All heavy atoms as a GROMACS GRO file, in nm:
protein
  580
    1MET      N    1  -8.225   2.502 -14.697
    1MET     CA    2  -8.165   2.623 -14.731
    1MET      C    3  -8.246   2.697 -14.841
    1MET      O    4  -8.273   2.815 -14.834
    1MET     CB    5  -8.020   2.604 -14.776
    1MET     CG    6  -7.942   2.724 -14.811
    1MET     SD    7  -7.919   2.818 -14.661
    1MET     CE    8  -7.830   2.956 -14.726
    2ALA      N    9  -8.284   2.625 -14.942
    2ALA     CA   10  -8.355   2.680 -15.055
    2ALA      C   11  -8.494   2.727 -15.010
    2ALA      O   12  -8.545   2.827 -15.058
    2ALA     CB   13  -8.368   2.576 -15.168
    3ALA      N   14  -8.557   2.656 -14.917
    3ALA     CA   15  -8.691   2.695 -14.865
    3ALA      C   16  -8.686   2.827 -14.792
    3ALA      O   17  -8.774   2.909 -14.808
    3ALA     CB   18  -8.744   2.579 -14.780
    4ILE      N   19  -8.582   2.847 -14.715
    4ILE     CA   20  -8.568   2.974 -14.641
    4ILE      C   21  -8.545   3.089 -14.737
    4ILE      O   22  -8.605   3.194 -14.722
    4ILE     CB   23  -8.449   2.960 -14.542
    4ILE    CG1   24  -8.479   2.858 -14.435
    4ILE    CG2   25  -8.420   3.097 -14.478
    4ILE    CD1   26  -8.370   2.824 -14.340
    5LEU      N   27  -8.463   3.065 -14.840
    5LEU     CA   28  -8.436   3.168 -14.934
    5LEU      C   29  -8.565   3.204 -15.014
    5LEU      O   30  -8.592   3.325 -15.035
    5LEU     CB   31  -8.329   3.122 -15.035
    5LEU     CG   32  -8.288   3.220 -15.141
    5LEU    CD1   33  -8.230   3.346 -15.078
    5LEU    CD2   34  -8.183   3.160 -15.235
    6LEU      N   35  -8.640   3.105 -15.050
    6LEU     CA   36  -8.769   3.125 -15.122
    6LEU      C   37  -8.865   3.207 -15.034
    6LEU      O   38  -8.931   3.301 -15.078
    6LEU     CB   39  -8.834   2.994 -15.162
    6LEU     CG   40  -8.959   3.002 -15.240
    6LEU    CD1   41  -8.940   3.076 -15.371
    6LEU    CD2   42  -9.013   2.862 -15.262
    7LEU      N   43  -8.873   3.173 -14.902
    7LEU     CA   44  -8.958   3.243 -14.807
    7LEU      C   45  -8.918   3.386 -14.796
    7LEU      O   46  -9.001   3.479 -14.794
    7LEU     CB   47  -8.953   3.172 -14.672
    7LEU     CG   48  -9.043   3.229 -14.564
    7LEU    CD1   49  -9.187   3.216 -14.610
    7LEU    CD2   50  -9.024   3.155 -14.432
    8VAL      N   51  -8.787   3.420 -14.792
    8VAL     CA   52  -8.736   3.556 -14.777
    8VAL      C   53  -8.770   3.635 -14.901
    8VAL      O   54  -8.819   3.749 -14.894
    8VAL     CB   55  -8.584   3.553 -14.754
    8VAL    CG1   56  -8.529   3.694 -14.771
    8VAL    CG2   57  -8.548   3.497 -14.616
    9ILE      N   58  -8.759   3.574 -15.019
    9ILE     CA   59  -8.789   3.640 -15.144
    9ILE      C   60  -8.936   3.670 -15.152
    9ILE      O   61  -8.984   3.780 -15.189
    9ILE     CB   62  -8.747   3.553 -15.262
    9ILE    CG1   63  -8.596   3.549 -15.270
    9ILE    CG2   64  -8.804   3.608 -15.391
    9ILE    CD1   65  -8.539   3.451 -15.372
   10ILE      N   66  -9.027   3.579 -15.107
   10ILE     CA   67  -9.170   3.604 -15.114
   10ILE      C   68  -9.211   3.710 -15.021
   10ILE      O   69  -9.286   3.801 -15.053
   10ILE     CB   70  -9.245   3.467 -15.077
   10ILE    CG1   71  -9.229   3.370 -15.190
   10ILE    CG2   72  -9.396   3.496 -15.047
   10ILE    CD1   73  -9.282   3.234 -15.158
   11ILE      N   74  -9.154   3.715 -14.899
   11ILE     CA   75  -9.181   3.823 -14.802
   11ILE      C   76  -9.142   3.959 -14.859
   11ILE      O   77  -9.213   4.056 -14.847
   11ILE     CB   78  -9.123   3.790 -14.664
   11ILE    CG1   79  -9.190   3.670 -14.604
   11ILE    CG2   80  -9.129   3.911 -14.574
   11ILE    CD1   81  -9.125   3.621 -14.478
   12TYR      N   82  -9.021   3.962 -14.919
   12TYR     CA   83  -8.972   4.091 -14.973
   12TYR      C   84  -9.062   4.139 -15.083
   12TYR      O   85  -9.095   4.254 -15.088
   12TYR     CB   86  -8.832   4.061 -15.026
   12TYR     CG   87  -8.772   4.182 -15.099
   12TYR    CD1   88  -8.723   4.290 -15.029
   12TYR    CD2   89  -8.770   4.188 -15.237
   12TYR    CE1   90  -8.673   4.401 -15.096
   12TYR    CE2   91  -8.716   4.295 -15.303
   12TYR     CZ   92  -8.668   4.400 -15.227
   12TYR     OH   93  -8.620   4.507 -15.295
   13LEU      N   94  -9.108   4.048 -15.169
   13LEU     CA   95  -9.191   4.085 -15.282
   13LEU      C   96  -9.326   4.138 -15.228
   13LEU      O   97  -9.385   4.233 -15.281
   13LEU     CB   98  -9.210   3.974 -15.384
   13LEU     CG   99  -9.086   3.942 -15.465
   13LEU    CD1  100  -9.114   3.820 -15.547
   13LEU    CD2  101  -9.046   4.061 -15.549
   14MET      N  102  -9.386   4.070 -15.133
   14MET     CA  103  -9.514   4.108 -15.080
   14MET      C  104  -9.506   4.246 -15.012
   14MET      O  105  -9.600   4.326 -15.028
   14MET     CB  106  -9.571   4.001 -14.980
   14MET     CG  107  -9.611   3.878 -15.044
   14MET     SD  108  -9.689   3.766 -14.934
   14MET     CE  109  -9.839   3.853 -14.895
   15ASN      N  110  -9.398   4.276 -14.946
   15ASN     CA  111  -9.386   4.402 -14.885
   15ASN      C  112  -9.378   4.519 -14.988
   15ASN      O  113  -9.428   4.627 -14.968
   15ASN     CB  114  -9.258   4.413 -14.792
   15ASN     CG  115  -9.288   4.339 -14.662
   15ASN    OD1  116  -9.402   4.322 -14.624
   15ASN    ND2  117  -9.177   4.300 -14.599
   16ASN      N  118  -9.313   4.490 -15.098
   16ASN     CA  119  -9.299   4.588 -15.205
   16ASN      C  120  -9.424   4.607 -15.289
   16ASN      O  121  -9.449   4.712 -15.341
   16ASN     CB  122  -9.180   4.560 -15.295
   16ASN     CG  123  -9.049   4.588 -15.222
   16ASN    OD1  124  -9.044   4.658 -15.124
   16ASN    ND2  125  -8.944   4.521 -15.269
   17ILE      N  126  -9.498   4.496 -15.307
   17ILE     CA  127  -9.624   4.503 -15.391
   17ILE      C  128  -9.738   4.560 -15.320
   17ILE      O  129  -9.811   4.636 -15.381
   17ILE     CB  130  -9.651   4.359 -15.442
   17ILE    CG1  131  -9.539   4.314 -15.537
   17ILE    CG2  132  -9.781   4.355 -15.516
   17ILE    CD1  133  -9.549   4.169 -15.580
   18MET      N  134  -9.760   4.523 -15.193
   18MET     CA  135  -9.878   4.566 -15.124
   18MET      C  136  -9.870   4.719 -15.100
   18MET      O  137  -9.777   4.774 -15.051
   18MET     CB  138  -9.884   4.493 -14.988
   18MET     CG  139  -9.913   4.346 -15.009
   18MET     SD  140  -9.917   4.257 -14.846
   18MET     CE  141 -10.048   4.336 -14.764
   19ALA      N  142  -9.978   4.786 -15.137
   19ALA     CA  143  -9.988   4.930 -15.126
   19ALA      C  144 -10.005   4.967 -14.973
   19ALA      O  145 -10.082   4.908 -14.902
   19ALA     CB  146 -10.104   4.985 -15.206
   20LYS      N  147  -9.936   5.073 -14.934
   20LYS     CA  148  -9.957   5.121 -14.796
   20LYS      C  149 -10.074   5.215 -14.787
   20LYS      O  150 -10.136   5.232 -14.687
   20LYS     CB  151  -9.827   5.193 -14.749
   20LYS     CG  152  -9.714   5.099 -14.727
   20LYS     CD  153  -9.593   5.167 -14.675
   20LYS     CE  154  -9.475   5.069 -14.652
   20LYS     NZ  155  -9.365   5.136 -14.597
   21TYR      N  156 -10.101   5.284 -14.899
   21TYR     CA  157 -10.214   5.381 -14.903
   21TYR      C  158 -10.311   5.337 -15.010
   21TYR      O  159 -10.276   5.297 -15.120
   21TYR     CB  160 -10.154   5.520 -14.936
   21TYR     CG  161 -10.056   5.571 -14.837
   21TYR    CD1  162  -9.921   5.555 -14.857
   21TYR    CD2  163 -10.098   5.625 -14.719
   21TYR    CE1  164  -9.826   5.603 -14.769
   21TYR    CE2  165 -10.003   5.673 -14.628
   21TYR     CZ  166  -9.875   5.661 -14.654
   21TYR     OH  167  -9.777   5.703 -14.559
   22SER      N  168 -10.440   5.349 -14.974
   22SER     CA  169 -10.546   5.319 -15.071
   22SER      C  170 -10.550   5.422 -15.181
   22SER      O  171 -10.503   5.534 -15.171
   22SER     CB  172 -10.675   5.305 -15.001
   22SER     OG  173 -10.717   5.436 -14.950
   23ALA      N  174 -10.628   5.393 -15.289
   23ALA     CA  175 -10.647   5.487 -15.395
   23ALA      C  176 -10.718   5.607 -15.344
   23ALA      O  177 -10.693   5.724 -15.387
   23ALA     CB  178 -10.725   5.421 -15.504
   24LYS      N  179 -10.816   5.588 -15.252
   24LYS     CA  180 -10.887   5.701 -15.197
   24LYS      C  181 -10.797   5.797 -15.121
   24LYS      O  182 -10.811   5.923 -15.136
   24LYS     CB  183 -10.992   5.649 -15.098
   24LYS     CG  184 -11.094   5.743 -15.047
   24LYS     CD  185 -11.190   5.672 -14.949
   24LYS     CE  186 -11.323   5.726 -14.948
   24LYS     NZ  187 -11.414   5.658 -14.849
   25ALA      N  188 -10.701   5.742 -15.043
   25ALA     CA  189 -10.603   5.825 -14.970
   25ALA      C  190 -10.516   5.896 -15.070
   25ALA      O  191 -10.487   6.017 -15.045
   25ALA     CB  192 -10.522   5.740 -14.877
   26GLN      N  193 -10.470   5.832 -15.175
   26GLN     CA  194 -10.386   5.899 -15.271
   26GLN      C  195 -10.460   6.012 -15.341
   26GLN      O  196 -10.401   6.119 -15.365
   26GLN     CB  197 -10.335   5.794 -15.376
   26GLN     CG  198 -10.243   5.691 -15.321
   26GLN     CD  199 -10.209   5.582 -15.421
   26GLN    OE1  200 -10.240   5.592 -15.539
   26GLN    NE2  201 -10.146   5.477 -15.374
   27GLU      N  202 -10.586   5.995 -15.368
   27GLU     CA  203 -10.666   6.098 -15.429
   27GLU      C  204 -10.684   6.216 -15.339
   27GLU      O  205 -10.674   6.329 -15.381
   27GLU     CB  206 -10.806   6.042 -15.469
   27GLU     CG  207 -10.897   6.135 -15.534
   27GLU     CD  208 -10.847   6.188 -15.672
   27GLU    OE1  209 -10.764   6.122 -15.731
   27GLU    OE2  210 -10.894   6.295 -15.710
   28LYS      N  211 -10.705   6.196 -15.206
   28LYS     CA  212 -10.716   6.305 -15.111
   28LYS      C  213 -10.588   6.384 -15.109
   28LYS      O  214 -10.591   6.512 -15.105
   28LYS     CB  215 -10.748   6.246 -14.975
   28LYS     CG  216 -10.887   6.233 -14.947
   28LYS     CD  217 -10.953   6.368 -14.931
   28LYS     CE  218 -11.092   6.362 -14.891
   28LYS     NZ  219 -11.162   6.490 -14.906
   29VAL      N  220 -10.471   6.320 -15.103
   29VAL     CA  221 -10.345   6.391 -15.098
   29VAL      C  222 -10.322   6.469 -15.228
   29VAL      O  223 -10.282   6.585 -15.223
   29VAL     CB  224 -10.226   6.288 -15.079
   29VAL    CG1  225 -10.091   6.353 -15.099
   29VAL    CG2  226 -10.238   6.224 -14.942
   30ARG      N  227 -10.364   6.409 -15.341
   30ARG     CA  228 -10.346   6.478 -15.470
   30ARG      C  229 -10.431   6.605 -15.472
   30ARG      O  230 -10.388   6.710 -15.515
   30ARG     CB  231 -10.389   6.386 -15.586
   30ARG     CG  232 -10.352   6.448 -15.722
   30ARG     CD  233 -10.411   6.358 -15.834
   30ARG     NE  234 -10.555   6.362 -15.838
   30ARG     CZ  235 -10.626   6.467 -15.885
   30ARG    NH1  236 -10.563   6.573 -15.928
   30ARG    NH2  237 -10.761   6.459 -15.892
   31GLU      N  238 -10.558   6.596 -15.424
   31GLU     CA  239 -10.646   6.707 -15.416
   31GLU      C  240 -10.592   6.822 -15.333
   31GLU      O  241 -10.595   6.936 -15.360
   31GLU     CB  242 -10.784   6.665 -15.367
   31GLU     CG  243 -10.864   6.585 -15.461
   31GLU     CD  244 -10.992   6.531 -15.400
   31GLU    OE1  245 -11.025   6.566 -15.286
   31GLU    OE2  246 -11.065   6.450 -15.464
   32ASN      N  247 -10.539   6.781 -15.209
   32ASN     CA  248 -10.482   6.878 -15.119
   32ASN      C  249 -10.360   6.946 -15.172
   32ASN      O  250 -10.341   7.068 -15.149
   32ASN     CB  251 -10.460   6.820 -14.982
   32ASN     CG  252 -10.580   6.807 -14.899
   32ASN    OD1  253 -10.680   6.879 -14.923
   32ASN    ND2  254 -10.581   6.718 -14.799
   33MET      N  255 -10.274   6.872 -15.243
   33MET     CA  256 -10.154   6.932 -15.304
   33MET      C  257 -10.195   7.036 -15.409
   33MET      O  258 -10.137   7.142 -15.420
   33MET     CB  259 -10.068   6.825 -15.366
   33MET     CG  260  -9.993   6.740 -15.267
   33MET     SD  261  -9.877   6.830 -15.165
   33MET     CE  262  -9.749   6.869 -15.291
   34HIS      N  263 -10.296   6.997 -15.482
   34HIS     CA  264 -10.350   7.092 -15.591
   34HIS      C  265 -10.403   7.219 -15.524
   34HIS      O  266 -10.375   7.330 -15.574
   34HIS     CB  267 -10.457   7.023 -15.671
   34HIS     CG  268 -10.505   7.105 -15.790
   34HIS    ND1  269 -10.418   7.123 -15.899
   34HIS    CD2  270 -10.625   7.164 -15.813
   34HIS    CE1  271 -10.497   7.193 -15.984
   34HIS    NE2  272 -10.614   7.219 -15.937
   35GLU      N  273 -10.481   7.202 -15.421
   35GLU     CA  274 -10.534   7.318 -15.346
   35GLU      C  275 -10.423   7.405 -15.291
   35GLU      O  276 -10.427   7.528 -15.297
   35GLU     CB  277 -10.627   7.275 -15.229
   35GLU     CG  278 -10.768   7.233 -15.277
   35GLU     CD  279 -10.855   7.204 -15.160
   35GLU    OE1  280 -10.839   7.262 -15.050
   35GLU    OE2  281 -10.940   7.115 -15.172
   36MET      N  282 -10.316   7.345 -15.237
   36MET     CA  283 -10.207   7.416 -15.180
   36MET      C  284 -10.136   7.500 -15.283
   36MET      O  285 -10.107   7.615 -15.265
   36MET     CB  286 -10.105   7.323 -15.114
   36MET     CG  287  -9.994   7.396 -15.044
   36MET     SD  288  -9.842   7.297 -15.026
   36MET     CE  289  -9.791   7.280 -15.193
   37LYS      N  290 -10.114   7.441 -15.401
   37LYS     CA  291 -10.045   7.510 -15.510
   37LYS      C  292 -10.137   7.625 -15.561
   37LYS      O  293 -10.074   7.727 -15.610
   37LYS     CB  294 -10.016   7.410 -15.622
   37LYS     CG  295  -9.901   7.320 -15.584
   37LYS     CD  296  -9.874   7.216 -15.694
   37LYS     CE  297  -9.763   7.122 -15.645
   37LYS     NZ  298  -9.734   7.019 -15.748
   38GLU      N  299 -10.260   7.615 -15.554
   38GLU     CA  300 -10.355   7.723 -15.594
   38GLU      C  301 -10.368   7.827 -15.484
   38GLU      O  302 -10.424   7.935 -15.509
   38GLU     CB  303 -10.489   7.670 -15.630
   38GLU     CG  304 -10.496   7.590 -15.756
   38GLU     CD  305 -10.631   7.541 -15.792
   38GLU    OE1  306 -10.722   7.538 -15.701
   38GLU    OE2  307 -10.655   7.511 -15.907
   39GLY      N  308 -10.325   7.795 -15.367
   39GLY     CA  309 -10.331   7.889 -15.251
   39GLY      C  310 -10.466   7.883 -15.180
   39GLY      O  311 -10.508   7.980 -15.111
   40LYS      N  312 -10.538   7.774 -15.201
   40LYS     CA  313 -10.675   7.762 -15.139
   40LYS      C  314 -10.683   7.674 -15.017
   40LYS      O  315 -10.779   7.669 -14.949
   40LYS     CB  316 -10.772   7.713 -15.244
   40LYS     CG  317 -10.794   7.798 -15.363
   40LYS     CD  318 -10.887   7.742 -15.459
   40LYS     CE  319 -10.906   7.831 -15.582
   40LYS     NZ  320 -10.993   7.774 -15.685
   41LEU      N  321 -10.575   7.600 -14.990
   41LEU     CA  322 -10.575   7.506 -14.876
   41LEU      C  323 -10.544   7.584 -14.752
   41LEU      O  324 -10.447   7.656 -14.739
   41LEU     CB  325 -10.465   7.401 -14.896
   41LEU     CG  326 -10.466   7.287 -14.793
   41LEU    CD1  327 -10.594   7.208 -14.788
   41LEU    CD2  328 -10.347   7.192 -14.816
   42ARG      N  329 -10.631   7.563 -14.648
   42ARG     CA  330 -10.620   7.630 -14.519
   42ARG      C  331 -10.604   7.524 -14.409
   42ARG      O  332 -10.662   7.417 -14.416
   42ARG     CB  333 -10.741   7.716 -14.491
   42ARG     CG  334 -10.774   7.816 -14.601
   42ARG     CD  335 -10.714   7.944 -14.570
   42ARG     NE  336 -10.724   8.037 -14.686
   42ARG     CZ  337 -10.660   8.149 -14.693
   42ARG    NH1  338 -10.577   8.186 -14.598
   42ARG    NH2  339 -10.671   8.232 -14.796
   43SER      N  340 -10.534   7.563 -14.307
   43SER     CA  341 -10.520   7.471 -14.189
   43SER      C  342 -10.648   7.472 -14.111
   43SER      O  343 -10.724   7.571 -14.115
   43SER     CB  344 -10.398   7.511 -14.106
   43SER     OG  345 -10.419   7.634 -14.042
   44GLY      N  346 -10.666   7.375 -14.032
   44GLY     CA  347 -10.794   7.353 -13.960
   44GLY      C  348 -10.826   7.457 -13.854
   44GLY      O  349 -10.923   7.526 -13.854
   45ARG      N  350 -10.737   7.469 -13.754
   45ARG     CA  351 -10.766   7.556 -13.638
   45ARG      C  352 -10.748   7.705 -13.667
   45ARG      O  353 -10.846   7.786 -13.654
   45ARG     CB  354 -10.670   7.520 -13.525
   45ARG     CG  355 -10.744   7.464 -13.403
   45ARG     CD  356 -10.643   7.429 -13.304
   45ARG     NE  357 -10.671   7.298 -13.248
   45ARG     CZ  358 -10.742   7.284 -13.141
   45ARG    NH1  359 -10.785   7.382 -13.073
   45ARG    NH2  360 -10.767   7.165 -13.093
   46SER      N  361 -10.633   7.742 -13.718
   46SER     CA  362 -10.604   7.883 -13.733
   46SER      C  363 -10.668   7.942 -13.862
   46SER      O  364 -10.686   8.064 -13.875
   46SER     CB  365 -10.452   7.909 -13.727
   46SER     OG  366 -10.393   7.845 -13.841
   47GLY      N  367 -10.682   7.855 -13.961
   47GLY     CA  368 -10.738   7.899 -14.088
   47GLY      C  369 -10.629   7.966 -14.174
   47GLY      O  370 -10.661   8.031 -14.274
   48LYS      N  371 -10.503   7.955 -14.132
   48LYS     CA  372 -10.390   8.014 -14.210
   48LYS      C  373 -10.370   7.930 -14.339
   48LYS      O  374 -10.400   7.815 -14.345
   48LYS     CB  375 -10.264   8.016 -14.134
   48LYS     CG  376 -10.264   8.116 -14.017
   48LYS     CD  377 -10.130   8.114 -13.953
   48LYS     CE  378 -10.128   8.216 -13.834
   48LYS     NZ  379  -9.998   8.215 -13.764
   49LYS      N  380 -10.314   8.000 -14.442
   49LYS     CA  381 -10.284   7.933 -14.567
   49LYS      C  382 -10.173   7.833 -14.548
   49LYS      O  383 -10.073   7.870 -14.486
   49LYS     CB  384 -10.254   8.040 -14.677
   49LYS     CG  385 -10.237   7.985 -14.811
   49LYS     CD  386 -10.225   8.086 -14.919
   49LYS     CE  387 -10.150   8.214 -14.891
   49LYS     NZ  388 -10.128   8.295 -15.011
   50VAL      N  389 -10.187   7.721 -14.608
   50VAL     CA  390 -10.087   7.614 -14.599
   50VAL      C  391  -9.986   7.638 -14.719
   50VAL      O  392 -10.028   7.646 -14.835
   50VAL     CB  393 -10.148   7.475 -14.607
   50VAL    CG1  394 -10.044   7.368 -14.616
   50VAL    CG2  395 -10.236   7.448 -14.486
   51THR      N  396  -9.858   7.643 -14.686
   51THR     CA  397  -9.754   7.662 -14.789
   51THR      C  398  -9.655   7.546 -14.792
   51THR      O  399  -9.576   7.538 -14.886
   51THR     CB  400  -9.680   7.790 -14.768
   51THR    OG1  401  -9.614   7.789 -14.634
   51THR    CG2  402  -9.775   7.915 -14.779
   52ASP      N  403  -9.655   7.462 -14.693
   52ASP     CA  404  -9.561   7.353 -14.684
   52ASP      C  405  -9.624   7.225 -14.746
   52ASP      O  406  -9.727   7.183 -14.701
   52ASP     CB  407  -9.522   7.325 -14.541
   52ASP     CG  408  -9.415   7.218 -14.521
   52ASP    OD1  409  -9.346   7.192 -14.622
   52ASP    OD2  410  -9.400   7.170 -14.408
   53PRO      N  411  -9.557   7.165 -14.844
   53PRO     CA  412  -9.612   7.042 -14.908
   53PRO      C  413  -9.628   6.933 -14.808
   53PRO      O  414  -9.721   6.849 -14.818
   53PRO     CB  415  -9.505   7.004 -15.010
   53PRO     CG  416  -9.431   7.129 -15.045
   53PRO     CD  417  -9.437   7.212 -14.918
   54LYS      N  418  -9.535   6.917 -14.712
   54LYS     CA  419  -9.554   6.811 -14.608
   54LYS      C  420  -9.682   6.828 -14.530
   54LYS      O  421  -9.746   6.732 -14.497
   54LYS     CB  422  -9.430   6.809 -14.518
   54LYS     CG  423  -9.307   6.757 -14.578
   54LYS     CD  424  -9.191   6.752 -14.474
   54LYS     CE  425  -9.068   6.692 -14.536
   54LYS     NZ  426  -8.961   6.692 -14.437
   55GLN      N  427  -9.715   6.951 -14.498
   55GLN     CA  428  -9.838   6.976 -14.421
   55GLN      C  429  -9.960   6.944 -14.511
   55GLN      O  430 -10.059   6.893 -14.460
   55GLN     CB  431  -9.845   7.120 -14.378
   55GLN     CG  432  -9.955   7.150 -14.278
   55GLN     CD  433  -9.954   7.288 -14.226
   55GLN    OE1  434  -9.875   7.372 -14.268
   55GLN    NE2  435 -10.048   7.321 -14.137
   56ALA      N  436  -9.951   6.971 -14.638
   56ALA     CA  437 -10.062   6.944 -14.728
   56ALA      C  438 -10.085   6.786 -14.734
   56ALA      O  439 -10.198   6.738 -14.733
   56ALA     CB  440 -10.030   6.997 -14.869
   57VAL      N  441  -9.972   6.714 -14.741
   57VAL     CA  442  -9.981   6.568 -14.737
   57VAL      C  443 -10.046   6.521 -14.607
   57VAL      O  444 -10.138   6.436 -14.605
   57VAL     CB  445  -9.845   6.499 -14.761
   57VAL    CG1  446  -9.850   6.349 -14.739
   57VAL    CG2  447  -9.795   6.532 -14.899
   58ALA      N  448 -10.004   6.578 -14.496
   58ALA     CA  449 -10.057   6.537 -14.365
   58ALA      C  450 -10.207   6.565 -14.356
   58ALA      O  451 -10.279   6.482 -14.304
   58ALA     CB  452  -9.981   6.607 -14.256
   59ILE      N  453 -10.249   6.677 -14.410
   59ILE     CA  454 -10.394   6.707 -14.405
   59ILE      C  455 -10.469   6.611 -14.494
   59ILE      O  456 -10.577   6.563 -14.454
   59ILE     CB  457 -10.413   6.853 -14.456
   59ILE    CG1  458 -10.354   6.955 -14.350
   59ILE    CG2  459 -10.559   6.880 -14.476
   59ILE    CD1  460 -10.348   7.097 -14.401
   60GLY      N  461 -10.410   6.576 -14.610
   60GLY     CA  462 -10.476   6.481 -14.700
   60GLY      C  463 -10.497   6.342 -14.640
   60GLY      O  464 -10.600   6.278 -14.644
   61LEU      N  465 -10.387   6.295 -14.569
   61LEU     CA  466 -10.390   6.163 -14.503
   61LEU      C  467 -10.493   6.164 -14.388
   61LEU      O  468 -10.567   6.066 -14.364
   61LEU     CB  469 -10.255   6.121 -14.456
   61LEU     CG  470 -10.158   6.093 -14.570
   61LEU    CD1  471 -10.022   6.060 -14.508
   61LEU    CD2  472 -10.205   5.979 -14.655
   62SER      N  473 -10.495   6.276 -14.316
   62SER     CA  474 -10.588   6.290 -14.200
   62SER      C  475 -10.733   6.285 -14.252
   62SER      O  476 -10.817   6.215 -14.190
   62SER     CB  477 -10.557   6.421 -14.131
   62SER     OG  478 -10.650   6.441 -14.024
   63GLU      N  479 -10.762   6.355 -14.359
   63GLU     CA  480 -10.900   6.356 -14.419
   63GLU      C  481 -10.931   6.211 -14.465
   63GLU      O  482 -11.047   6.172 -14.446
   63GLU     CB  483 -10.907   6.458 -14.531
   63GLU     CG  484 -10.905   6.597 -14.482
   63GLU     CD  485 -10.902   6.695 -14.602
   63GLU    OE1  486 -10.908   6.654 -14.719
   63GLU    OE2  487 -10.901   6.818 -14.570
   64ALA      N  488 -10.836   6.143 -14.525
   64ALA     CA  489 -10.858   6.010 -14.574
   64ALA      C  490 -10.894   5.910 -14.461
   64ALA      O  491 -10.979   5.833 -14.465
   64ALA     CB  492 -10.743   5.961 -14.655
   65ARG      N  493 -10.820   5.928 -14.348
   65ARG     CA  494 -10.845   5.847 -14.228
   65ARG      C  495 -10.986   5.867 -14.180
   65ARG      O  496 -11.053   5.773 -14.143
   65ARG     CB  497 -10.746   5.885 -14.115
   65ARG     CG  498 -10.624   5.801 -14.109
   65ARG     CD  499 -10.541   5.831 -13.987
   65ARG     NE  500 -10.403   5.804 -14.019
   65ARG     CZ  501 -10.312   5.894 -14.060
   65ARG    NH1  502 -10.342   6.022 -14.066
   65ARG    NH2  503 -10.195   5.856 -14.091
   66LYS      N  504 -11.027   5.990 -14.177
   66LYS     CA  505 -11.168   6.024 -14.128
   66LYS      C  506 -11.272   5.956 -14.215
   66LYS      O  507 -11.377   5.926 -14.167
   66LYS     CB  508 -11.191   6.172 -14.116
   66LYS     CG  509 -11.110   6.241 -14.008
   66LYS     CD  510 -11.129   6.386 -14.008
   66LYS     CE  511 -11.043   6.456 -13.900
   66LYS     NZ  512 -11.047   6.603 -13.905
   67GLU      N  513 -11.241   5.943 -14.345
   67GLU     CA  514 -11.335   5.878 -14.438
   67GLU      C  515 -11.326   5.730 -14.444
   67GLU      O  516 -11.394   5.664 -14.512
   67GLU     CB  517 -11.314   5.935 -14.578
   67GLU     CG  518 -11.352   6.080 -14.589
   67GLU     CD  519 -11.332   6.128 -14.733
   67GLU    OE1  520 -11.295   6.054 -14.825
   67GLU    OE2  521 -11.352   6.253 -14.751
   68GLY      N  522 -11.228   5.673 -14.362
   68GLY     CA  523 -11.215   5.529 -14.354
   68GLY      C  524 -11.128   5.464 -14.458
   68GLY      O  525 -11.131   5.342 -14.479
   69ALA      N  526 -11.044   5.544 -14.521
   69ALA     CA  527 -10.953   5.485 -14.619
   69ALA      C  528 -10.833   5.411 -14.554
   69ALA      O  529 -10.809   5.429 -14.440
   69ALA     CB  530 -10.893   5.599 -14.712
   70LYS      N  531 -10.769   5.330 -14.635
   70LYS     CA  532 -10.653   5.248 -14.581
   70LYS      C  533 -10.534   5.336 -14.576
   70LYS      O  534 -10.474   5.374 -14.679
   70LYS     CB  535 -10.630   5.130 -14.678
   70LYS     CG  536 -10.515   5.044 -14.625
   70LYS     CD  537 -10.477   4.938 -14.729
   70LYS     CE  538 -10.346   4.872 -14.686
   70LYS     NZ  539 -10.288   4.793 -14.794
   71VAL      N  540 -10.500   5.376 -14.454
   71VAL     CA  541 -10.388   5.465 -14.427
   71VAL      C  542 -10.318   5.416 -14.303
   71VAL      O  543 -10.386   5.387 -14.208
   71VAL     CB  544 -10.428   5.610 -14.407
   71VAL    CG1  545 -10.317   5.701 -14.390
   71VAL    CG2  546 -10.516   5.661 -14.526
   72PRO      N  547 -10.183   5.401 -14.303
   72PRO     CA  548 -10.117   5.363 -14.181
   72PRO      C  549 -10.144   5.456 -14.064
   72PRO      O  550 -10.179   5.576 -14.085
   72PRO     CB  551  -9.970   5.371 -14.212
   72PRO     CG  552  -9.966   5.359 -14.362
   72PRO     CD  553 -10.086   5.424 -14.413
   73LYS      N  554 -10.136   5.409 -13.943
   73LYS     CA  555 -10.160   5.483 -13.822
   73LYS      C  556 -10.057   5.600 -13.819
   73LYS      O  557  -9.944   5.587 -13.859
   73LYS     CB  558 -10.150   5.402 -13.691
   73LYS     CG  559 -10.262   5.299 -13.681
   73LYS     CD  560 -10.247   5.223 -13.552
   73LYS     CE  561 -10.351   5.119 -13.540
   73LYS     NZ  562 -10.332   5.036 -13.417
   74GLN      N  563 -10.100   5.707 -13.743
   74GLN     CA  564 -10.006   5.817 -13.722
   74GLN      C  565  -9.898   5.770 -13.622
   74GLN      O  566  -9.926   5.692 -13.532
   74GLN     CB  567 -10.074   5.940 -13.665
   74GLN     CG  568 -10.153   6.014 -13.761
   74GLN     CD  569 -10.222   6.134 -13.699
   74GLN    OE1  570 -10.289   6.123 -13.605
   74GLN    NE2  571 -10.198   6.249 -13.759
   75LYS      N  572  -9.778   5.822 -13.638
   75LYS     CA  573  -9.672   5.790 -13.539
   75LYS      C  574  -9.669   5.884 -13.420
   75LYS      O  575  -9.716   5.990 -13.428
   75LYS     CB  576  -9.538   5.795 -13.615
   75LYS     CG  577  -9.526   5.687 -13.718
   75LYS     CD  578  -9.386   5.683 -13.777
   75LYS     CE  579  -9.378   5.570 -13.879
   75LYS     NZ  580  -9.252   5.556 -13.943
   0.00000   0.00000   0.00000
């Protein structure tokens, strides 16, 4: 019983400690959010100005993926 409880605690801690996004990916998202707030971030195809923070994050993660950073797969 104690071994199972210990195993559950270890798995829980590992899931919370291990980063889902690399530092490189976090930096890309930070840069894109900054660009969006300055009004300089543009979408890829249409070239329209990005105003939605969620879209800025998505663009940052996409750019990080292209550079080979540790980022979870798209859903």
